[in-house]
N, C-alpha and C positions, 0 to 999 in steps of 0.2 A: 668769613665774608670781613671786606673793611671798605670803607666809605671814602668818598672826596667829593664835600656837598652833599650830591644824592649818591644814594648806593649802583658803582659799577662794578667790574671782576673781567678778567680776564682771559682770552680768548685764545688758543695758542691753533693754528690752521697752517697745511700744508700744502704746498703747490707741486703736483706733478704731471709729466706728460705721459702719454701709453703706448710710447714705441721709442724712445730713448733711457738711456742709464737716469738714475735719480742723481745719482753725484756728478753728472755732465751739467743738470740746470743750476747754477750757480749765481742767475738773476734773481735780486730780491723781487717778491711779488708787488704787482701794482695798487695797492692798498693802500688808499689815502687815510692819514690817522692825525686825530688832532693833535699830538703830543709829538709829531714827527717822526724820523728817524733816530733820538736820540744818538745823536753827532755819530751817526753810524754806525753804533751797537748792533742796530738789528740787522741789521745787513749782515754785519761781520758773523751775528749767532745764527741766520738762516744759511749762510755758507757754509757754517760748519754743523748743520745739523739740528737746531733749531730753529722753527718761525712760530710767531707769535704777534697777538692785536689786544685790546683790550677793550672790551662793549658792555653798552648797556641798551636797553630799550625801555620806554615811559610811555604806556598810550592812558591820552584823559578819553572822558568820553561824557555828555551829558544829553539826556532826551529833554529837547523840547516839546516832542508830542507823545503821546501814548504811553502807556505802563499805568501804574496807580497812583505814582509821585513823582513831580521832577524832583530831580537830580545830578548830583557830579560824581562821578568816580576816577580813580589809578588805579592803573595795573603798572608793573615793572618786573622785570626781569634784569639780573645781573647775571655773568658767565666765567669760565674761569677754567684753562686748561692747558695742554700742551701738545704739538705734536713733533715726535723725535723722527726724522730722516736717519734711519739708522742703516744704510747704508755708507752715509758720512761721518757717522758716529762709530760704525764696528763695522763696519763693510759688508755688512749682509745687503745682498744686494734684492734693490727694488720692494727696498719695505720700510716700514713706518708703521708706527705706535702713538695711538694718541689718546690722550685721559680729558675731562671736560667736567667741571660740576658748573650748575645753575642754580641759582636760589630766583624764586618769587614773591614775591610780595601783592601787596594791595587788596582792593573790593573790586567784585563786581556788579557792575550797573543792570545788568536783567532783573540779577536777585534784588539789587535793591532799592530799585525801582517797578520792580514787580512784572519787565516787558515781558516775560515769557515766550520769547523767543527761539527758536530752535537753534539757531547758531548765536553764537558770543559776536557782541560787538565790540570785544576787545580782545582778538584772540590769543594773549601774550598771557590772557589769565588761564588759572587752571593747573588741575594735574596736582594739586596741594601745592599751598603758598610753602615754601619747606625747600630744604637744598637736596640736591641730589645729581648722583652720576648719571652725567648723560650722556658721556660717551669710554668707554674702555676698551677700545680694540686694536689688534695686528692685522695690517694685511702686507702683501705681498705679490709682487708683479712675474710671471715666469714666463716663457720662450717670446723675449722682445715685447712684451706686453698684451701676449696673444689670451693669458688668463692670469686672472686677478681673483686673489682667494684674498677672502675678511672674516674674523672670527674674533667674539668678544661681547662686550656688550653693547648694545646700539638701539634704535630706534625702526620700525619699520618703514617711516617715513624720510628716513636717511639717504635710501637707496632704491625704495621702489615707489612708485609714481610723486618722488622728488617736484615739489612745484617752490617758487618762490613767495615769499609772507611781502609784499609791501604795502599790501589793503591791509584793512584793520577790521573788518568787519572779515571772522571766519570762512564765510564761505567760499573766499577768494583766497585764503593763505594756507598754505602746508600740503602736505599729502592728503587728496580728498577724500581715501578710502578710511583713515582716522577720524575723519570730521563726522561722518557717515556712521559707522562701525566703532565708535572709539571705545567701547566695552572691552572689546576684543585683538583691536587693532591699536597700539600704541604710538601715539606720535612724540617728538619731542616736547616737551624735555624728559619723559619715563623712556629709559632704556631696559632691556632683554636680553639673554644671552642667546645668541645665534651664532648663523654660519651663513654667508655668502657667497657664490662663484659666479663669476663673469667672464662670457669668451666675449673680447671685446675683436673688431673686426673693420677701425674705423670708425665709417660713418654708419656701422650696423655694429647692433649687439646685443645676445642674449645672457640672461643673468639669472640664479635660479636662488632665492632664500628659506632657511630653517629657524623658526622662534621658537624657543622658548614659551607655551603659556601658561602662564600664573597670574591672579588678580592680584599677588602679594607685589608685584613687580609694580604698581599703583601706588600701594601702599607710603607712609612715609618715616616707620621705623626701620632703619638700616638703608634710607632710599641713598646714602652717599657711600654705600660702601660696593664692591663690586661680589657680592652674596651668590648664590645661585640655592634660592627657594627650594624648599624641596612640596611634594604631594603636585605636582603641574597634573594641569587637567589635559594637556594636548599638546600639537605641533603647528603651530602654524606654518602652511608652506605656500611661497608667495613665487612668481614667474612673472617677467616681463623681458618683450622684444622693441628695442627703441633703433630708429633709424634715425641718422642727426646728416642731411642733406644741406648744402650750401649753395644757394642759388645767386643770380648776380655773379658770377662770375667770383664766387668764392665770397663776397661780400656781406651776403643776407642768410645766415645762419637758422635752421630748423630744425624740430626738434618734433619727432610723433613715435610713444609711446603708448602700448597696447601689453597691457596685464592682466591677472588674473590672480585668484589663491582661494585656499581650502583650509580651513582649519578641523582637525579632529576631537577639537571641546565642543561641549554643551553648553546651551543657554536654554533660557524661558523662551519659551512660545510666545508668541505675541498676545495670543485670544485665547488659547487651548488650555484647560485646568487636564490634571492625570487622568479623569474621567474621558477626558476629550471633549468636552464641552465649555463653554464660554466661560472662562473663571470670573466676569466684570459680574456675569450673573451668579453664579453660584457660591462667589469667593473662597471657593477651594485655590490650592496651591498649584503657581502655573505648568507644565508638563514640560520636559526637558527636552530637548531636539540637539540632535548629535549631529553637526557636521556643520560647516559653517562654510558658507563661499561670496563670492563677487569676483565682480570684471570691472576693469577701467580702462579711460581712454583718456591721454594727455597730448595738446597739440599746442603748439608754440612756433610764433615766424616773425620775422624781422621782415619789414613789406618795404621801408625804407631805410635808406643810411644816408644821411645831413652831412656828416663829418667825416673828413679821412681821420682825422684824430682821435675821434671816440668811436669805438666801433660799434657802440651800441645806441650811436644817436639814432633816432628818427623815427617811424610807426612802429610798433610790433602789435600782434596778436595774438590772442590764445585764448583756446576753448578747454575746459575737461568735462569730463560726467564717469559718474560712477555708479556701479547698479549693488544693491546686495538680495539676500536670497530674503523670499518672504515667510519664510518659518520665525525666524528670530528678530529679522532688524528691525525698529521701530518706523528710521528713517532710510527706504528701502532704493531712493533716487536722489543724486542732487547733478546740477550742471550750473557752468558756470562761465563765461566769456565774459570778454574785455579787451580793451586798447590800452598801451602806454605806446605815448608819446615823450621821445628826452630830446632834452634840449631846443622848449617850442621858440625861441626865440634867439636871436645872437646873442644878445649881451649875458644872456644865462645860459648857458651850454652846457651846464650837466642838471639844472632843472629839470622835472616834469610834470606835464598832466597823465589821470590818470581815471578811466571809470570803466567800473562791469555792474555785471546784473547777470543774478544767478538764483536756483531754484533749489530747495529742499521738499520732497517731499513725504509726504506719513503715508506708511504702509496702510494699502486698500483693507487691507482686514480687521485694523483696527479701527476703520472710520466706519465698516458695517455695523463692528459691536457698539460701536458709542451712537448710530443711530436706532440700533433696536431699544438700548438702552428709556433712549427720552421716549420711544414708543409704548414700551413695558412702565411709562412711570417712573424711573430710576434714575432720572436724572433733575436738574438738566444738564447734558454734559457739552461741551462744546466738539463737533465733529470735526476733525481733523482732515486736510486735504495735502494743500502746498503752501510753503512759505515763499513769498518771492522778494530779494531782496538788490537794491541800485547802491551804489558808492563809487562816491567822485572824489578826489585828491587832486592837490601840487603840491610836490616836493619841491622845498627850498633848500638848494646845497646853499647852505651857510656858509659850511668853512667845509675843508679836508675832512671827512669825516665825521661829519656833522649833519642828520637831512630832518627836516621840520616839515612834516606832511598834514596842514590839516585836512581835514575827509567833510564829508558828509554822507552818512546814510539813511537810508530811506528802506522801511521794510513793510511790504503790505501781506495782512493777512498772517502776521504773527502767531508763533506757534501752528500756523496751516488752518486758523479758526477765522473763517470769514468776518463773523459778528465783533471780530475787536477792531479798536481802533487802529490807523496804521500808527509806526511809532518813525518818527525821527530824529536821529540822534546827532550832536553836532560832535567832534571828538579833533585829537590832537595824536598824532604818534610821532614821538621824537628815536630819533636812533643816533648814535654816538660811538664811533670805533675809536681808541685812543690809541 
């Protein structure tokens, strides 16, 4: 990694259509860059099969209330990658190859201030503060885009239950299944060997993926190499049905996604030990349960459009919900909803205002055992239920490619424990694309 003031990295991304040949698309992606077009060099490279950009994210957070002490932390992420349009480069029709590295550094306010929340207040933190190979895949389309095949190293959330990350609290950021059961569904920046096949019927699609299950993908040894770790524990299979209608004479897009997964791996039972009694009472090792599963729903809809030039200007809404099996998932349900209004003022057409509310629920089986521990005098332990989060932010489009999002996060019953003081976090999320 290299530095310019603060660390930043290089991401390469591609822009392709679903029904026309990649080679026919010679228009530069409309991506704002702080460093501009390099006197036309970026457009030239894109037209010849190489598309790239520079990116950096930094998240500051300080707790004004809650936790064991007042503290302020930062976490950041830099990325470097390249996407190659293989049709333009070597004539391989409708084919792409992508490689992306990430590096995360910084500190976690949840740990340092003793917030004990279920979800991070700095979503960019986690998965090891190290350099990782986050993408290393090949994809190709067949029959005019009807079939889209992808294979290589990638994360589940790259293709399934994918969701934007404009908020700073993890409740509202990224693919929800990975937020709920991240011990075996790995979101960005972790990648694993996988393959995905998608049938695309324009406004309707169906896709299925299979992902190698191995905890070593989360580790830091050889994290930057495209290695296949031995002794895998199983296979994660996931399917998603999507509907992408456009209302308002095509000006108001929507996304409906329904999905589910099943893993052949095993995980610790939430409460039972090897003998089928409560491990918190006996102190014996937990029982292993094989077969991990869950389902999710994602909805996004643009409600109004306030600008003819900016397609996403106006009010949009979203709703995410995910549920996981009660055998092994400590947190077994999450729901989040929000409003995003882009272009709130005529003089600030690229700014936005957003607010979201969400909840993460702790498995009721665990709460029952915690209550039993207290009744037997083995406590006191907190009895966990649900954590509730509210976040609001204003996004300042300072310049092309630079966004500042000051935010407030209010967390009720942190950790799902009613007796704990609520948490108020003041944050600042900076996103730069160079």
